[in-house]
C-alpha positions as a Markdown table, in Angstrom:
| # | Residue | x | y | z |
|---|---|---|---|---|
| 1 | Met | 90.5 | 93.0 | 93.4 |
| 2 | Ser | 93.1 | 95.4 | 91.9 |
| 3 | Gly | 96.2 | 96.6 | 93.7 |
| 4 | Gln | 94.5 | 99.9 | 94.5 |
| 5 | Glu | 91.3 | 98.6 | 96.0 |
| 6 | Thr | 90.6 | 98.3 | 99.7 |
| 7 | Ala | 90.8 | 95.0 | 101.5 |
| 8 | Gly | 88.0 | 95.1 | 104.0 |
| 9 | Ala | 88.4 | 98.1 | 106.4 |
| 10 | Asp | 92.1 | 98.1 | 106.1 |
| 11 | Ala | 94.3 | 100.5 | 104.0 |
| 12 | Pro | 94.4 | 99.9 | 100.3 |
| 13 | Val | 96.5 | 96.9 | 99.3 |
| 14 | Arg | 99.1 | 98.1 | 96.8 |
| 15 | Gly | 101.0 | 95.6 | 94.7 |
| 16 | Gly | 98.2 | 93.5 | 93.3 |
| 17 | Val | 97.5 | 89.8 | 93.9 |
| 18 | Gly | 100.9 | 89.1 | 95.5 |
| 19 | Ala | 100.4 | 91.8 | 98.1 |
| 20 | Glu | 96.8 | 90.6 | 98.7 |
| 21 | Arg | 98.1 | 87.1 | 99.3 |
| 22 | Ile | 100.7 | 88.3 | 101.8 |
| 23 | Ala | 98.2 | 90.5 | 103.5 |
| 24 | Ala | 95.8 | 87.5 | 103.9 |
| 25 | Ala | 98.6 | 85.5 | 105.5 |
| 26 | Phe | 99.3 | 88.1 | 108.1 |
| 27 | Ala | 95.6 | 88.7 | 108.6 |
| 28 | Arg | 94.9 | 85.0 | 109.2 |
| 29 | Arg | 97.6 | 84.9 | 111.9 |
| 30 | Ala | 96.5 | 88.2 | 113.4 |
| 31 | Ala | 93.0 | 86.8 | 113.7 |
| 32 | Asp | 94.3 | 84.3 | 116.3 |
| 33 | Pro | 94.6 | 86.5 | 119.4 |
| 34 | Ser | 96.7 | 83.9 | 121.3 |
| 35 | His | 99.2 | 83.4 | 118.5 |
| 36 | Pro | 99.1 | 86.6 | 116.3 |
| 37 | Thr | 102.7 | 86.7 | 115.0 |
| 38 | Ala | 103.5 | 85.2 | 111.6 |
| 39 | Leu | 106.5 | 83.0 | 111.1 |
| 40 | Met | 108.5 | 83.6 | 108.0 |
| 41 | Pro | 111.5 | 81.3 | 107.6 |
| 42 | Tyr | 114.2 | 81.9 | 105.0 |
| 43 | Leu | 115.3 | 79.2 | 102.6 |
| 44 | Met | 118.5 | 79.5 | 100.4 |
| 45 | Gly | 117.2 | 78.2 | 97.1 |
| 46 | Gly | 119.2 | 75.1 | 96.0 |
| 47 | Tyr | 121.1 | 74.6 | 99.2 |
| 48 | Pro | 122.4 | 72.1 | 100.2 |
| 49 | Thr | 121.2 | 70.6 | 96.9 |
| 50 | Pro | 118.1 | 71.5 | 94.7 |
| 51 | Ser | 116.5 | 68.2 | 95.7 |
| 52 | Val | 117.0 | 68.6 | 99.4 |
| 53 | Ser | 115.9 | 72.2 | 99.1 |
| 54 | Arg | 112.6 | 71.0 | 97.8 |
| 55 | Glu | 112.3 | 68.6 | 100.7 |
| 56 | Leu | 113.0 | 71.5 | 103.1 |
| 57 | Thr | 110.1 | 73.5 | 101.6 |
| 58 | Gln | 107.7 | 70.8 | 103.0 |
| 59 | Ala | 109.5 | 70.9 | 106.4 |
| 60 | Tyr | 108.8 | 74.7 | 106.5 |
| 61 | Val | 105.1 | 74.2 | 105.6 |
| 62 | Asp | 104.7 | 71.3 | 108.1 |
| 63 | Gly | 106.5 | 73.4 | 110.7 |
| 64 | Gly | 104.0 | 76.2 | 110.6 |
| 65 | Ala | 105.5 | 78.7 | 108.1 |
| 66 | Asp | 102.9 | 81.5 | 107.3 |
| 67 | Leu | 105.1 | 82.9 | 104.5 |
| 68 | Val | 108.6 | 82.0 | 103.2 |
| 69 | Glu | 111.5 | 84.2 | 102.2 |
| 70 | Leu | 113.3 | 82.4 | 99.4 |
| 71 | Gly | 116.9 | 83.5 | 98.7 |
| 72 | Val | 118.7 | 83.4 | 95.3 |
| 73 | Pro | 122.4 | 82.5 | 95.6 |
| 74 | Tyr | 124.7 | 85.4 | 94.6 |
| 75 | Ser | 128.4 | 85.7 | 94.6 |
| 76 | Asp | 128.6 | 89.0 | 96.5 |
| 77 | Pro | 125.6 | 89.2 | 99.0 |
| 78 | Leu | 126.3 | 92.4 | 100.8 |
| 79 | Ala | 123.5 | 92.1 | 103.3 |
| 80 | Asp | 124.2 | 88.5 | 104.2 |
| 81 | Gly | 126.5 | 87.1 | 106.9 |
| 82 | Pro | 128.9 | 84.2 | 106.7 |
| 83 | Val | 126.3 | 81.4 | 107.0 |
| 84 | Ile | 124.1 | 82.5 | 104.2 |
| 85 | His | 127.0 | 83.6 | 102.1 |
| 86 | Ala | 128.6 | 80.2 | 102.4 |
| 87 | Ala | 125.3 | 78.5 | 101.5 |
| 88 | Gly | 124.9 | 80.6 | 98.5 |
| 89 | Thr | 128.5 | 79.8 | 97.4 |
| 90 | Thr | 127.8 | 76.1 | 97.7 |
| 91 | Ala | 124.7 | 76.4 | 95.6 |
| 92 | Leu | 126.5 | 78.4 | 92.9 |
| 93 | Glu | 129.3 | 75.9 | 92.8 |
| 94 | Ala | 126.6 | 73.2 | 92.2 |
| 95 | Gly | 125.3 | 75.2 | 89.3 |
| 96 | Val | 122.1 | 76.5 | 90.9 |
| 97 | Thr | 120.5 | 79.3 | 88.8 |
| 98 | Pro | 117.8 | 81.8 | 89.4 |
| 99 | Ala | 115.5 | 79.7 | 87.2 |
| 100 | Asp | 116.2 | 76.7 | 89.5 |
| 101 | Val | 115.2 | 78.8 | 92.5 |
| 102 | Leu | 112.0 | 79.9 | 90.8 |
| 103 | Arg | 111.0 | 76.3 | 90.2 |
| 104 | Ile | 111.5 | 75.7 | 94.0 |
| 105 | Gly | 109.5 | 78.8 | 94.7 |
| 106 | Glu | 106.7 | 77.7 | 92.4 |
| 107 | Gln | 106.4 | 74.4 | 94.3 |
| 108 | Leu | 106.4 | 76.2 | 97.6 |
| 109 | Ala | 103.9 | 78.9 | 96.5 |
| 110 | Ala | 101.2 | 76.2 | 96.2 |
| 111 | Asp | 101.1 | 76.2 | 100.0 |
| 112 | Val | 102.3 | 79.6 | 101.3 |
| 113 | Pro | 103.1 | 83.1 | 100.0 |
| 114 | Val | 106.7 | 83.2 | 98.8 |
| 115 | Val | 108.8 | 86.4 | 98.9 |
| 116 | Leu | 112.0 | 86.2 | 96.8 |
| 117 | Met | 115.1 | 87.9 | 98.1 |
| 118 | Val | 117.6 | 88.7 | 95.3 |
| 119 | Tyr | 120.3 | 91.2 | 94.6 |
| 120 | Ala | 119.9 | 93.9 | 92.0 |
| 121 | Asn | 122.4 | 92.6 | 89.5 |
| 122 | Leu | 120.4 | 89.4 | 89.0 |
| 123 | Val | 117.3 | 91.4 | 88.4 |
| 124 | His | 118.8 | 93.9 | 86.1 |
| 125 | His | 120.5 | 91.3 | 83.9 |
| 126 | Pro | 117.3 | 90.1 | 82.2 |
| 127 | Gly | 115.6 | 93.4 | 82.8 |
| 128 | Phe | 113.3 | 94.3 | 85.7 |
| 129 | Gly | 110.1 | 93.8 | 83.8 |
| 130 | Thr | 111.2 | 90.4 | 82.5 |
| 131 | Phe | 112.3 | 89.3 | 85.9 |
| 132 | Val | 109.1 | 90.2 | 87.7 |
| 133 | Ala | 107.0 | 88.7 | 85.0 |
| 134 | Arg | 108.9 | 85.4 | 85.7 |
| 135 | Leu | 108.1 | 85.8 | 89.4 |
| 136 | Arg | 104.4 | 86.4 | 88.5 |
| 137 | Asp | 104.3 | 83.3 | 86.3 |
| 138 | Ala | 105.9 | 81.2 | 89.1 |
| 139 | Gly | 103.3 | 82.4 | 91.6 |
| 140 | Ile | 105.8 | 84.4 | 93.7 |
| 141 | Ser | 104.0 | 86.9 | 95.9 |
| 142 | Gly | 106.8 | 89.4 | 96.8 |
| 143 | Leu | 110.2 | 90.7 | 96.0 |
| 144 | Ile | 113.0 | 92.0 | 98.2 |
| 145 | Val | 116.0 | 93.7 | 96.6 |
| 146 | Pro | 118.2 | 94.8 | 99.5 |
| 147 | Asp | 120.7 | 96.8 | 97.4 |
| 148 | Leu | 118.1 | 98.7 | 95.4 |
| 149 | Pro | 117.9 | 102.2 | 97.0 |
| 150 | Ile | 114.4 | 103.6 | 97.5 |
| 151 | Gly | 113.9 | 106.8 | 95.5 |
| 152 | Glu | 114.4 | 107.6 | 91.8 |
| 153 | Glu | 116.3 | 104.4 | 91.2 |
| 154 | Ser | 113.4 | 102.2 | 92.5 |
| 155 | Ala | 110.4 | 104.1 | 91.1 |
| 156 | Glu | 110.3 | 102.2 | 87.8 |
| 157 | Ala | 111.1 | 98.9 | 89.5 |
| 158 | Ile | 108.2 | 99.3 | 91.9 |
| 159 | Ala | 105.8 | 100.3 | 89.1 |
| 160 | Leu | 106.8 | 97.1 | 87.2 |
| 161 | Cys | 106.2 | 95.0 | 90.3 |
| 162 | Asp | 102.8 | 96.6 | 90.8 |
| 163 | Glu | 101.9 | 95.9 | 87.1 |
| 164 | Ala | 103.0 | 92.3 | 87.5 |
| 165 | Gly | 101.1 | 91.8 | 90.8 |
| 166 | Val | 104.3 | 91.2 | 92.8 |
| 167 | Ala | 104.6 | 93.0 | 96.1 |
| 168 | Phe | 107.8 | 95.1 | 96.6 |
| 169 | Val | 109.1 | 94.7 | 100.1 |
| 170 | Pro | 111.7 | 97.3 | 101.2 |
| 171 | Leu | 113.9 | 97.3 | 104.3 |
| 172 | Ile | 114.6 | 99.8 | 107.1 |
| 173 | Ala | 117.5 | 99.5 | 109.5 |
| 174 | Pro | 118.1 | 100.8 | 113.0 |
| 175 | Thr | 120.3 | 103.5 | 111.5 |
| 176 | Thr | 117.6 | 104.7 | 109.0 |
| 177 | Ser | 116.5 | 108.3 | 109.9 |
| 178 | Asp | 112.9 | 108.9 | 110.6 |
| 179 | Ala | 112.5 | 110.9 | 107.4 |
| 180 | Arg | 114.1 | 108.2 | 105.4 |
| 181 | Ala | 112.0 | 105.5 | 107.2 |
| 182 | Ala | 108.9 | 107.3 | 106.2 |
| 183 | Glu | 110.0 | 107.5 | 102.6 |
| 184 | Val | 110.8 | 103.8 | 102.5 |
| 185 | Ala | 107.6 | 102.8 | 104.3 |
| 186 | Arg | 105.5 | 104.6 | 101.7 |
| 187 | Glu | 106.8 | 102.2 | 99.1 |
| 188 | Ala | 106.1 | 99.0 | 101.0 |
| 189 | Arg | 103.7 | 96.5 | 99.6 |
| 190 | Gly | 102.8 | 93.3 | 101.4 |
| 191 | Phe | 104.9 | 94.1 | 104.5 |
| 192 | Leu | 107.8 | 96.3 | 105.6 |
| 193 | Tyr | 111.0 | 94.4 | 106.5 |
| 194 | Ala | 112.5 | 95.9 | 109.7 |
| 195 | Val | 116.1 | 95.0 | 110.3 |
| 196 | Ser | 116.7 | 94.3 | 114.0 |
| 197 | Val | 120.4 | 95.1 | 114.1 |
| 198 | Thr | 123.1 | 96.9 | 112.2 |
| 199 | Gly | 125.3 | 94.8 | 109.9 |
| 200 | Thr | 124.6 | 91.7 | 108.0 |
| 201 | Thr | 122.4 | 88.7 | 108.6 |
| 202 | Gly | 123.5 | 86.2 | 111.3 |
| 203 | Glu | 122.7 | 84.8 | 114.7 |
| 204 | Arg | 123.1 | 87.1 | 117.8 |
| 205 | Ala | 123.0 | 86.2 | 121.4 |
| 206 | Ala | 121.2 | 89.3 | 122.8 |
| 207 | Leu | 118.5 | 91.2 | 120.9 |
| 208 | Ala | 115.5 | 91.9 | 123.1 |
| 209 | Asp | 116.5 | 95.4 | 124.1 |
| 210 | Gln | 116.6 | 96.5 | 120.5 |
| 211 | Phe | 113.4 | 94.9 | 119.3 |
| 212 | Ser | 110.8 | 97.3 | 120.8 |
| 213 | Glu | 112.5 | 100.4 | 119.5 |
| 214 | Val | 113.0 | 99.0 | 116.0 |
| 215 | Val | 109.4 | 97.7 | 115.7 |
| 216 | Ser | 107.7 | 100.8 | 117.1 |
| 217 | Arg | 109.6 | 103.0 | 114.8 |
| 218 | Ala | 108.8 | 100.9 | 111.8 |
| 219 | Lys | 105.1 | 100.8 | 112.8 |
| 220 | Ala | 105.0 | 104.5 | 113.2 |
| 221 | His | 105.5 | 104.8 | 109.4 |
| 222 | Ala | 104.1 | 101.6 | 108.0 |
| 223 | Thr | 100.6 | 101.0 | 106.6 |
| 224 | Val | 101.4 | 97.3 | 106.1 |
| 225 | Pro | 102.5 | 94.6 | 108.6 |
| 226 | Val | 106.0 | 94.8 | 109.9 |
| 227 | Gly | 108.3 | 91.8 | 109.7 |
| 228 | Leu | 111.3 | 91.7 | 112.0 |
| 229 | Gly | 114.5 | 90.0 | 110.8 |
| 230 | Phe | 118.3 | 89.7 | 111.1 |
| 231 | Gly | 119.8 | 87.8 | 114.0 |
| 232 | Ile | 116.6 | 86.0 | 115.2 |
| 233 | Ala | 117.6 | 82.4 | 115.8 |
| 234 | Thr | 115.7 | 80.8 | 118.6 |
| 235 | Gly | 112.2 | 80.4 | 120.0 |
| 236 | Glu | 113.2 | 82.8 | 122.8 |
| 237 | His | 114.2 | 85.4 | 120.2 |
| 238 | Ala | 110.9 | 84.8 | 118.3 |
| 239 | Ala | 108.9 | 85.3 | 121.6 |
| 240 | Gln | 110.8 | 88.6 | 122.2 |
| 241 | Ala | 110.0 | 89.8 | 118.7 |
| 242 | Ala | 106.4 | 89.0 | 119.2 |
| 243 | Ala | 106.3 | 90.7 | 122.5 |
| 244 | Ala | 107.8 | 93.8 | 120.9 |
| 245 | Gly | 104.8 | 94.0 | 118.6 |
| 246 | Ala | 106.3 | 92.5 | 115.3 |
| 247 | Asp | 103.6 | 91.2 | 113.0 |
| 248 | Gly | 106.0 | 88.7 | 111.6 |
| 249 | Val | 109.3 | 87.0 | 112.6 |
| 250 | Ile | 111.9 | 86.3 | 109.9 |
| 251 | Val | 114.5 | 83.7 | 110.6 |
| 252 | Gly | 117.4 | 83.0 | 108.2 |
| 253 | Ser | 120.9 | 82.0 | 109.3 |
| 254 | Arg | 119.9 | 79.5 | 112.0 |
| 255 | Leu | 117.7 | 77.6 | 109.5 |
| 256 | Val | 120.4 | 77.7 | 106.8 |
| 257 | Arg | 122.9 | 76.4 | 109.2 |
| 258 | Ala | 120.5 | 73.5 | 110.0 |
| 259 | Ala | 120.1 | 72.8 | 106.3 |
| 260 | Gly | 123.8 | 72.1 | 106.2 |
| 261 | Glu | 123.7 | 69.4 | 108.9 |
| 262 | Pro | 123.9 | 65.7 | 108.0 |
| 263 | Asp | 120.1 | 65.2 | 108.3 |
| 264 | Pro | 118.9 | 68.6 | 107.0 |
| 265 | Val | 115.2 | 67.9 | 107.1 |
| 266 | Ser | 115.3 | 66.7 | 110.7 |
| 267 | Ala | 117.5 | 69.6 | 111.7 |
| 268 | Val | 115.4 | 72.2 | 110.1 |
| 269 | Ser | 112.2 | 70.6 | 111.5 |
| 270 | Ala | 113.7 | 70.9 | 115.0 |
| 271 | Val | 114.5 | 74.6 | 114.5 |
| 272 | Met | 111.0 | 75.2 | 113.2 |
| 273 | Ala | 109.5 | 73.5 | 116.2 |
| 274 | Asp | 111.5 | 75.6 | 118.6 |
| 275 | Leu | 110.4 | 78.8 | 116.8 |
| 276 | Ala | 106.8 | 77.7 | 116.8 |
| 277 | Arg | 107.0 | 77.0 | 120.5 |
| 278 | Gly | 108.5 | 80.5 | 121.0 |
| 279 | Leu | 105.5 | 81.9 | 119.3 |
| 280 | Gly | 103.2 | 80.0 | 121.6 |
| 281 | Arg | 101.9 | 77.5 | 119.1 |
């Protein structure tokens, strides 16, 4: 199936094989009416060490991950809060490279769709075409570049992603205007990443009041599933996101914090179990 052909009765799947795999993961979860919300945990590639990071991939799969967001450590992560920033710094100090992260992603992609989250400088350094070809070769399904503006700057990048069969996943924030949200949503392949709060990633205490508005506005423009992220840390948060209509729940900082504990696999597994319970599994 090409990136422009129709998947069943749904809208055309743009983005090629990566978008198709992401769409299938959401569709499998949506087909279960009692547990329709996909779980998408975030993993900082190479943290706390590359070997432990590989062990954590199995904890994610065993814990019920439908997809995984895989982060590439970067020195100036503008969209990330202190927990993920610190984890990335630790990974960089240990010498973790984008190539190391792709090897972790390739292992993980054997079980679930992987969406790489990386900052624009790391993509532009080898060249966008070269970078997405490496993702394709590693079996990575999607790409998030939070500091790449949608518009003229992104047009060539998205075309290269489509050519490589890697789904480009943009973000919209609570502060995004309706006109801009529509523009961003038009470029979404795989899913649209809805940011639940203003600011950077990180755990929050109270979020439920914001979820419905954020999700409903994203869905008003999206032709692909909507994943809700930023601040979601507990099973209760996950349940609230599902109740608000999110097609997927993205959890980052809480899992990264667990990965830094003395027994990271057990700690991450416990968080995954709490999130799965929140989603009624």
